[in-house]
C-alpha positions in Angstrom: 126.1 74.2 108.0 123.2 75.5 110.0 121.0 78.4 108.8 120.7 79.6 112.4 123.3 82.2 113.3 124.8 83.0 116.7 122.2 84.8 118.8 119.2 83.4 116.8 117.0 81.0 118.5 114.8 78.3 117.0 111.8 80.1 118.5 112.7 83.3 116.6 113.1 81.4 113.4 109.7 79.7 113.9 108.0 83.1 114.8 109.6 84.8 111.7 108.4 82.0 109.4 104.9 82.1 110.9 104.8 86.0 110.6 106.0 86.1 107.0 103.7 83.2 105.9 100.8 85.1 107.5 101.6 88.2 105.4 101.8 86.1 102.2 98.5 84.4 103.1 96.8 87.7 103.7 98.1 89.2 100.5 96.7 86.3 98.5 93.4 85.9 100.4 92.5 89.6 100.4 94.0 90.9 97.2 90.8 92.4 95.9 89.9 94.0 99.2 93.4 95.5 99.4 93.1 97.0 95.9 89.8 98.6 96.9 91.4 99.9 100.2 94.3 101.3 98.1 91.9 103.2 95.8 90.0 104.6 98.8 93.1 105.6 100.7 94.6 107.4 97.6 91.5 109.5 97.4 90.7 110.1 101.1 94.3 110.2 102.5 93.2 108.4 105.7 90.9 105.5 106.6 90.2 103.1 109.4 89.4 99.4 109.2 88.3 96.9 111.9 89.9 93.4 111.9 88.7 91.0 114.6 87.9 93.9 117.1 91.2 95.6 116.3 91.2 99.1 114.7 93.9 100.0 112.2 94.1 103.6 111.0 96.1 104.5 107.9 97.3 108.0 107.0 98.9 108.7 103.6 101.4 111.4 103.2 103.6 112.6 100.3 106.3 109.8 100.7 104.6 107.0 102.5 101.9 105.7 104.8 101.6 105.5 108.5 99.4 103.1 110.5 98.3 102.8 114.1 96.9 99.6 115.6 94.5 99.9 118.5 92.6 97.2 120.4 89.0 97.2 121.7 90.0 99.2 124.8 91.4 101.8 122.4 94.9 101.3 123.7 97.7 101.8 121.2 99.3 98.5 120.3 101.7 99.5 117.6 102.5 102.2 115.1 104.5 102.1 111.9 105.4 104.0 108.8 106.5 102.8 105.4 108.1 104.8 102.6 106.3 103.9 99.5 107.2 106.7 97.0 105.9 109.9 95.5 103.6 108.8 92.7 100.1 107.3 92.9 101.3 104.3 90.9 104.1 103.5 93.3 101.6 103.9 96.2 99.0 101.8 94.6 101.6 99.0 94.0 103.0 99.1 97.6 99.8 99.6 99.7 98.5 96.0 99.4 101.6 94.7 101.0 101.5 97.4 103.7 97.8 96.4 104.5 98.8 92.7 104.8 101.8 93.5 107.0 99.8 95.8 109.3 97.0 93.2 109.6 99.6 90.5 110.3 101.1 92.7 113.0 97.6 93.0 114.6 96.7 89.3 114.2 99.9 87.5 114.9 99.5 87.7 118.7 95.8 86.8 118.5 96.5 83.5 116.7 99.0 82.2 119.2 
């Protein structure tokens, strides 16, 4: 039996695999940077990073973290929010994955 369901296309499956592999690769490659970013964000509550000419702004709130991705022309490419919990330990644990996901969101279209 095929893993592809009705409505799915091979292109979608390939894109999904590429996207999720990129997230995993970024999490492994930049683990120490993501830990430092988590510490900074927990203190400052907001920060901006620059990845290959793309700006990603993070804002921490009580329950989660929002991010906004902008390109060199300062046009908004994407926004997102993730619920990551109340406590600092929950946030510290979840933020590295959020950083990898947001960077993958910004980079996936550049790498095609």
